[in-house]
C-alpha positions as CSV (number, residue, x, y, z in Angstrom):
1,M,3.9,56.1,-10.6
2,A,5.3,58.9,-12.9
3,V,9.0,59.7,-13.5
4,T,9.5,63.1,-12.2
5,A,12.9,64.9,-12.8
6,S,12.9,65.2,-8.7
7,S,12.6,61.3,-8.5
8,V,15.3,60.9,-10.8
9,E,17.7,63.5,-9.0
10,Q,16.8,61.3,-5.4
11,T,18.0,58.3,-7.4
12,A,21.4,59.4,-8.4
13,A,22.0,61.4,-5.0
14,A,21.5,57.4,-3.4
15,V,23.8,55.6,-5.5
16,P,27.0,55.2,-3.7
17,R,30.3,55.8,-5.3
18,R,32.4,52.5,-4.7
19,G,36.0,53.8,-5.3
20,R,36.8,57.2,-7.4
21,L,38.8,57.8,-10.5
22,L,42.0,59.6,-10.0
23,Q,42.9,62.9,-10.8
24,V,46.6,62.2,-12.5
25,L,45.9,62.8,-16.2
26,G,47.6,65.8,-18.4
27,V,48.0,67.7,-21.8
28,A,50.0,64.6,-22.8
29,F,47.6,61.8,-22.5
30,G,44.8,64.3,-24.0
31,I,46.4,65.1,-26.9
32,A,47.5,61.4,-27.1
33,I,44.0,60.0,-26.7
34,I,42.6,62.6,-29.0
35,V,44.9,61.9,-31.8
36,G,44.8,57.7,-31.2
37,N,41.1,57.9,-31.3
38,T,40.9,59.9,-34.3
39,I,43.3,58.7,-36.7
40,G,43.1,55.1,-37.7
41,S,42.4,53.5,-41.4
42,G,40.1,56.2,-42.4
43,I,43.0,58.7,-43.4
44,L,44.4,55.7,-45.8
45,R,41.1,55.1,-47.0
46,T,39.2,58.4,-47.5
47,P,41.5,60.4,-49.5
48,S,40.5,58.3,-52.5
49,T,37.1,58.9,-52.0
50,V,37.2,62.5,-51.8
51,A,39.9,62.8,-54.8
52,G,36.9,60.9,-56.8
53,L,34.4,63.4,-55.5
54,L,36.5,66.6,-55.9
55,P,39.2,65.8,-58.9
56,S,40.6,69.3,-58.4
57,R,44.3,69.6,-56.1
58,G,43.2,73.0,-54.8
59,M,39.5,71.9,-54.1
60,F,40.5,68.3,-52.6
61,L,43.3,69.7,-50.1
62,L,40.7,72.9,-49.4
63,A,37.9,70.1,-48.4
64,W,40.5,68.6,-45.5
65,L,41.5,71.9,-44.4
66,A,37.8,72.8,-43.6
67,G,37.0,69.6,-42.1
68,G,39.9,70.6,-39.6
69,A,38.4,73.7,-39.2
70,Y,34.8,72.5,-38.3
71,A,36.8,70.2,-35.8
72,L,38.5,73.4,-34.3
73,L,35.0,74.9,-34.5
74,G,34.0,72.0,-32.2
75,V,36.3,71.9,-30.4
76,I,35.9,75.6,-29.4
77,S,32.3,74.9,-28.0
78,L,32.9,71.6,-26.2
79,A,35.8,72.2,-24.1
80,E,33.6,74.8,-22.3
81,L,31.5,72.2,-21.3
82,G,34.5,70.2,-20.2
83,V,35.2,72.8,-18.1
84,I,32.6,73.5,-16.6
85,V,31.0,69.8,-16.3
86,P,34.3,68.1,-15.3
87,R,33.1,64.4,-15.1
88,S,34.1,61.6,-16.9
89,G,31.8,60.2,-19.3
90,G,32.1,61.8,-22.6
91,Q,28.8,63.6,-24.2
92,Y,26.5,61.9,-21.9
93,V,27.3,63.9,-19.1
94,F,26.7,67.2,-21.2
95,A,23.2,65.7,-22.4
96,Q,22.3,64.5,-19.0
97,R,23.1,67.5,-17.2
98,A,21.7,70.1,-20.0
99,F,18.4,68.3,-20.8
100,G,17.7,65.3,-18.3
101,S,18.2,62.1,-17.5
102,Y,16.0,60.7,-20.7
103,A,18.4,62.6,-22.9
104,G,21.3,61.3,-21.0
105,L,20.3,57.4,-21.4
106,I,19.7,57.8,-25.4
107,I,23.0,59.5,-25.6
108,G,24.8,57.2,-23.1
109,W,23.9,53.8,-24.3
110,S,24.1,54.6,-28.1
111,D,27.6,56.0,-27.3
112,W,28.6,53.2,-25.4
113,V,27.3,50.6,-28.0
114,S,28.7,52.0,-31.0
115,T,32.0,52.5,-29.3
116,V,32.3,48.8,-28.3
117,A,31.3,47.7,-31.5
118,T,34.2,50.3,-32.8
119,F,36.5,48.3,-30.6
120,S,35.5,44.9,-32.1
121,A,35.7,46.1,-35.8
122,A,39.5,47.5,-34.9
123,S,40.3,44.2,-33.1
124,I,39.1,42.4,-36.0
125,L,41.1,44.7,-38.5
126,I,44.5,44.0,-36.5
127,A,43.7,40.4,-36.7
128,E,43.3,40.0,-40.3
129,Y,46.3,42.8,-41.1
130,S,48.2,40.0,-38.5
131,G,47.4,37.2,-40.6
132,A,48.3,38.7,-43.8
133,L,52.0,39.4,-42.4
134,F,52.3,36.5,-40.3
135,P,50.7,33.0,-42.1
136,P,50.6,30.8,-39.3
137,L,47.7,33.4,-37.6
138,A,45.8,33.7,-41.1
139,N,43.0,30.9,-39.9
140,S,42.8,32.2,-36.6
141,R,41.1,35.8,-37.1
142,L,38.8,35.2,-34.6
143,A,41.0,33.9,-31.8
144,V,43.4,36.6,-32.4
145,G,40.9,39.3,-32.2
146,I,39.6,38.1,-28.9
147,G,42.8,38.1,-27.8
148,V,43.0,41.8,-28.5
149,V,40.0,42.4,-26.6
150,V,41.6,40.3,-23.7
151,L,44.6,42.4,-23.9
152,F,43.9,45.6,-23.7
153,T,41.0,45.1,-21.0
154,V,43.7,43.0,-18.9
155,L,45.8,46.1,-19.3
156,Q,43.5,48.6,-18.3
157,Y,42.4,46.8,-15.4
158,R,45.8,47.4,-13.6
159,G,44.9,51.3,-13.5
160,V,44.7,54.6,-15.4
161,K,48.3,55.7,-14.9
162,W,48.8,52.5,-17.0
163,G,46.4,53.0,-19.5
164,D,48.0,56.7,-19.8
165,A,51.6,55.1,-20.4
166,I,50.2,52.9,-23.1
167,Q,48.1,55.6,-24.7
168,Q,50.9,58.0,-25.2
169,A,53.4,55.0,-26.4
170,T,50.8,53.9,-28.7
171,T,50.3,57.4,-30.2
172,L,53.8,58.3,-30.5
173,L,54.5,55.2,-32.3
174,K,51.5,56.0,-34.8
175,A,52.9,59.5,-35.3
176,L,56.7,58.5,-36.5
177,A,55.1,56.0,-38.6
178,F,53.1,58.5,-40.3
179,A,55.9,60.7,-40.2
180,A,58.0,58.1,-42.0
181,L,55.4,57.3,-44.8
182,I,55.3,61.1,-45.1
183,V,58.8,61.2,-45.7
184,A,58.7,58.1,-47.8
185,C,56.3,60.0,-50.1
186,F,58.4,63.2,-50.5
187,T,61.7,61.7,-50.7
188,L,61.6,58.0,-53.1
189,A,61.3,57.8,-56.4
190,P,58.3,55.9,-57.6
191,T,59.4,52.5,-58.7
192,S,56.1,52.1,-61.2
193,G,53.3,54.4,-62.4
194,P,50.3,55.4,-60.5
195,A,47.0,53.6,-60.6
196,A,45.2,54.5,-64.5
197,A,41.7,56.3,-63.7
198,A,38.9,58.0,-65.9
199,P,39.4,61.3,-67.4
200,S,38.6,64.0,-64.1
201,A,35.6,66.4,-64.6
202,P,37.1,70.0,-65.0
203,A,36.7,71.6,-61.8
204,Q,34.0,74.3,-62.4
205,A,31.9,71.0,-63.3
206,I,31.9,70.0,-59.8
207,G,28.0,70.0,-58.2
208,I,27.4,70.7,-54.8
209,G,26.1,67.3,-54.1
210,A,29.8,66.3,-54.7
211,I,30.9,68.7,-52.5
212,V,28.6,67.8,-49.4
213,L,29.4,64.0,-49.8
214,A,33.4,64.7,-49.8
215,M,32.6,67.1,-47.0
216,Q,30.7,64.2,-45.2
217,A,33.4,61.5,-45.7
218,V,36.1,64.5,-44.4
219,I,34.3,65.5,-41.2
220,F,33.7,61.4,-40.5
221,T,37.6,61.0,-41.0
222,Y,38.2,63.6,-38.6
223,D,35.6,62.6,-35.7
224,G,37.2,61.6,-32.2
225,W,38.8,65.0,-31.4
226,N,36.4,65.0,-28.1
227,G,38.2,62.1,-26.7
228,M,39.6,63.8,-23.8
229,L,35.7,64.7,-22.4
230,Y,35.6,61.2,-21.3
231,F,38.1,61.6,-18.9
232,S,37.5,65.3,-17.5
233,E,37.0,64.3,-13.8
234,E,40.8,62.6,-14.1
235,V,42.4,65.6,-15.4
236,R,44.6,67.3,-12.9
237,D,43.7,70.8,-14.0
238,P,40.3,70.6,-16.0
239,G,40.2,74.5,-16.7
240,R,43.6,74.6,-17.8
241,E,44.5,71.3,-19.5
242,I,41.4,70.4,-21.2
243,P,41.1,73.1,-23.8
244,R,44.9,72.9,-24.2
245,A,45.0,69.0,-25.0
246,M,41.7,69.4,-26.9
247,F,43.2,72.4,-29.6
248,G,46.8,70.5,-29.2
249,G,45.0,67.3,-30.2
250,V,43.3,68.4,-33.2
251,A,46.0,71.0,-34.5
252,A,48.2,67.5,-34.7
253,I,45.4,65.8,-36.6
254,I,44.9,68.7,-39.2
255,A,48.7,68.8,-39.5
256,I,49.2,64.8,-40.0
257,Y,46.1,64.8,-42.4
258,V,47.4,67.4,-44.6
259,L,50.2,66.2,-44.9
260,V,49.6,62.6,-45.7
261,N,47.0,64.0,-48.6
262,L,49.8,65.9,-49.8
263,A,52.2,63.5,-49.9
264,F,49.7,61.1,-51.6
265,V,48.8,63.5,-54.4
266,H,52.7,63.8,-54.6
267,V,53.1,60.2,-55.3
268,L,49.5,59.3,-57.0
269,G,48.3,62.9,-58.5
270,I,44.9,63.7,-58.4
271,P,43.7,61.2,-61.2
272,G,45.7,57.8,-59.8
273,L,44.5,58.8,-56.2
274,A,40.8,58.7,-57.4
275,G,41.7,55.7,-59.4
276,S,42.3,53.9,-56.2
277,D,40.1,52.1,-54.0
278,F,43.0,52.6,-51.2
279,A,44.8,55.4,-51.2
280,A,47.6,53.9,-48.8
281,G,48.1,51.2,-50.9
282,A,48.1,52.5,-54.2
283,A,50.9,55.1,-52.8
284,A,53.2,52.5,-51.4
285,Q,52.8,49.7,-54.3
286,A,54.3,52.6,-56.4
287,L,57.0,53.3,-53.9
288,F,57.7,50.1,-52.8
289,G,56.7,47.6,-55.5
290,G,56.0,44.1,-54.0
291,H,57.0,45.3,-50.4
292,G,54.0,47.8,-50.5
293,D,51.4,45.6,-49.2
294,A,53.2,44.5,-46.0
295,I,54.3,48.1,-45.3
296,V,50.8,49.4,-45.4
297,R,49.6,46.5,-43.3
298,S,52.2,47.1,-40.9
299,L,51.0,50.9,-41.0
300,L,47.9,49.8,-40.5
301,I,48.4,47.5,-37.1
302,V,50.3,50.5,-35.6
303,G,47.6,53.1,-36.2
304,L,44.9,50.8,-34.7
305,L,46.9,49.9,-31.4
306,S,46.4,53.7,-30.0
307,G,43.0,52.9,-31.1
308,V,42.2,50.0,-29.7
309,N,43.4,51.3,-26.3
310,A,41.5,54.3,-26.4
311,Y,38.2,52.6,-26.6
312,A,39.0,49.9,-23.9
313,L,39.5,53.7,-21.9
314,M,36.5,55.7,-23.1
315,C,33.7,52.9,-22.7
316,P,33.8,52.1,-19.2
317,R,33.8,55.2,-17.9
318,I,30.5,56.2,-20.1
319,L,28.6,53.6,-18.1
320,Y,30.5,54.5,-14.9
321,A,28.8,58.3,-15.4
322,M,25.3,56.6,-16.0
323,S,25.6,54.6,-12.8
324,L,26.5,57.4,-10.6
325,D,23.3,58.9,-12.0
326,G,20.6,56.2,-11.5
327,L,20.2,55.2,-14.8
328,F,22.8,51.9,-14.7
329,P,23.3,49.0,-11.7
330,K,24.9,50.8,-8.6
331,W,27.8,48.1,-9.4
332,G,28.7,50.1,-12.3
333,S,30.2,52.9,-9.9
334,T,32.7,50.4,-8.5
335,V,36.7,51.5,-9.3
336,N,39.4,50.1,-8.0
337,A,42.7,51.5,-6.4
338,G,44.3,52.0,-9.6
339,G,41.4,54.3,-10.7
340,T,39.7,52.0,-13.4
341,P,36.0,51.2,-13.0
342,T,36.4,47.8,-12.8
343,Y,32.9,45.8,-13.8
344,T,32.2,48.5,-16.3
345,L,35.7,47.7,-18.2
346,L,34.7,43.8,-17.9
347,L,31.4,44.3,-19.4
348,T,32.8,46.5,-22.1
349,G,35.2,43.7,-23.0
350,A,32.6,40.7,-22.9
351,L,30.3,42.9,-25.2
352,A,33.2,43.5,-27.6
353,I,33.9,39.7,-27.6
354,G,30.1,39.2,-28.2
355,F,29.8,41.5,-31.3
356,L,33.4,39.3,-32.4
357,L,31.8,36.0,-32.2
358,T,28.3,37.1,-33.5
359,G,30.1,39.3,-36.5
360,T,27.4,41.7,-35.8
361,F,29.5,45.0,-34.9
362,D,29.4,46.3,-38.5
363,S,25.8,46.4,-38.2
364,V,25.7,48.0,-35.0
365,I,28.1,51.1,-36.2
366,A,26.1,51.3,-39.3
367,V,23.0,51.9,-37.0
368,A,24.7,54.0,-34.4
369,A,25.8,56.1,-37.2
370,F,22.8,58.3,-36.7
371,F,23.3,58.4,-32.9
372,F,26.9,59.9,-33.7
373,V,25.3,63.0,-35.3
374,L,22.5,62.7,-32.8
375,N,25.1,63.2,-30.1
376,Y,26.8,66.2,-31.1
377,V,23.7,67.8,-31.7
378,F,22.9,67.5,-28.1
379,S,26.5,68.9,-27.0
380,F,26.4,71.8,-29.0
381,S,22.7,72.4,-27.9
382,A,24.0,71.7,-24.1
383,V,26.4,74.9,-24.6
384,F,23.8,76.9,-25.3
385,K,21.3,75.4,-22.5
386,L,24.0,75.8,-20.0
387,R,24.9,79.3,-20.9
388,R,21.2,80.1,-19.1
389,T,20.8,77.6,-16.4
390,M,24.4,77.9,-15.2
391,P,25.4,81.4,-15.7
392,D,27.1,81.6,-12.6
393,A,29.4,78.7,-12.9
394,P,33.2,79.3,-13.0
395,R,34.3,79.1,-16.7
396,P,38.2,79.6,-16.9
397,Y,37.8,78.8,-20.3
398,K,34.9,80.1,-22.5
399,A,33.9,78.9,-26.3
400,L,35.6,82.1,-28.3
401,G,33.1,83.6,-30.6
402,Y,29.9,82.6,-29.0
403,P,27.5,82.2,-29.8
404,F,28.5,82.3,-33.5
405,T,31.0,79.5,-33.5
406,T,28.9,77.1,-31.4
407,G,25.7,78.1,-33.4
408,F,27.3,77.6,-37.0
409,S,28.8,73.8,-35.3
410,L,25.2,73.3,-34.3
411,L,23.8,73.8,-37.7
412,G,26.5,71.7,-39.1
413,G,25.5,68.8,-36.8
414,I,21.6,69.0,-37.9
415,A,22.8,69.4,-41.6
416,F,24.7,66.1,-41.3
417,L,21.9,64.4,-39.1
418,V,19.6,65.4,-42.0
419,G,22.4,63.8,-44.5
420,A,22.4,60.7,-42.8
421,L,18.7,60.2,-42.7
422,I,18.7,60.8,-46.5
423,T,22.2,58.8,-47.6
424,D,21.5,55.6,-45.1
425,R,17.7,55.8,-45.0
426,Q,17.5,52.3,-43.7
427,N,19.5,52.2,-41.0
428,S,18.5,55.4,-39.9
429,L,14.8,54.4,-39.9
430,I,16.3,51.6,-37.3
431,A,17.8,54.3,-35.1
432,L,14.4,56.2,-35.0
433,G,12.6,53.0,-34.3
434,L,15.0,52.1,-31.4
435,L,14.4,55.8,-30.3
436,A,10.9,55.5,-30.1
437,V,11.1,52.7,-28.1
438,S,13.6,54.3,-25.6
439,Y,11.2,56.0,-23.4
440,P,9.7,52.7,-21.6
441,V,13.0,51.3,-21.2
442,Y,13.8,54.5,-19.8
443,A,11.1,54.4,-17.4
444,M,12.0,51.1,-16.5
445,T,15.4,51.5,-15.7
446,I,14.3,54.8,-13.2
447,R,12.0,52.6,-11.3
448,A,14.0,49.6,-11.0
449,A,16.9,52.1,-9.8
450,R,14.7,53.6,-7.3
451,K,13.3,50.2,-6.0
452,A,16.7,49.2,-5.6
453,S,17.5,52.5,-3.7
454,T,14.5,51.9,-1.1
455,S,15.5,48.6,-0.5
456,S,19.2,48.7,0.5
């Protein structure tokens, strides 16, 4: 039997909704989830890479401003999708609505698996940094990582209001920690000189290849600004609060990133920054000497906590949305009284622990980088598609500068997709192979869902 669009719609309509998400979230949560999901260890490492590629103070800082501008362009477009399709589930929702269930399956599964892998990676990093700070934990790295996953899974099970409170608290703690680092860089005198570096190339010698590689690193460091879109269904006033949260969250990230980079340059200079493997570590060592390592590890743990909480909140909602559309078993739509998708939360925690036990999370993240960029290409394309197919849908917020801003973001996404294919050919080929076998999996999923709906 052929799989048709009408059969997919009938299957989705037949899936019962077991409990409902709670419409209780606001702007403060949106900013917290965006900042928590975006700012992690990347901003503490990437500046060294960018300084090595762009050994000019002006171009180095311009790259971080340009990355923030590109993130703002993305917000301009995708905030409209969150307003006109206010469903929780992230970019899966837009791909499914605009391009059908097959596109939704690709985006939803790749997003869920890669985010769960990131959940595992962040948990094991917390374990590693904790072991360095507290020697008794050094030989229990795996147990501590699993404990982090279990802890945040249990916390989310209590309900979305609990998750909201934890997200805001951990993000505030992260912001204060970064503010303290920035103030220390500008007010304390270095106790040692910056790391030695090879002589920098003159600014005019910087080639287009170096600029492209630097911008790739910067834009990947900004990724996470779409975090609010995983909770659109749970926002009290989506038309007003989704755009406000997304613009506010990105503005906060730009401010933190620019100030952190100015602080690193102030302490290390561009040559010293380029000559270090780990920007924050080099700055902390210059400022605090032997205590610098402990300070940076503490900062990393604080920064990762809000990210782990964000992943535990986001992942279950992807499968929840897929369940409602018949692309995941119907038990995935079960929601408890606290507004948490229960079975998909438990499945998320189980897979995260599986990645930790097998040590495969890094490989999964590397392959998923291709799909990460593909997701944005689908989302920006969805803005154009839904403008045609849903012209009369209420749009209390519309993308500013459409179609030019959305078109530029789409072209940027395509360029980064091409870049991913060129710079990481092995993992991109694996991703393409997975894409090639995805349609048979899709067809079997739809047939199984239809069979289950007709037998129930």
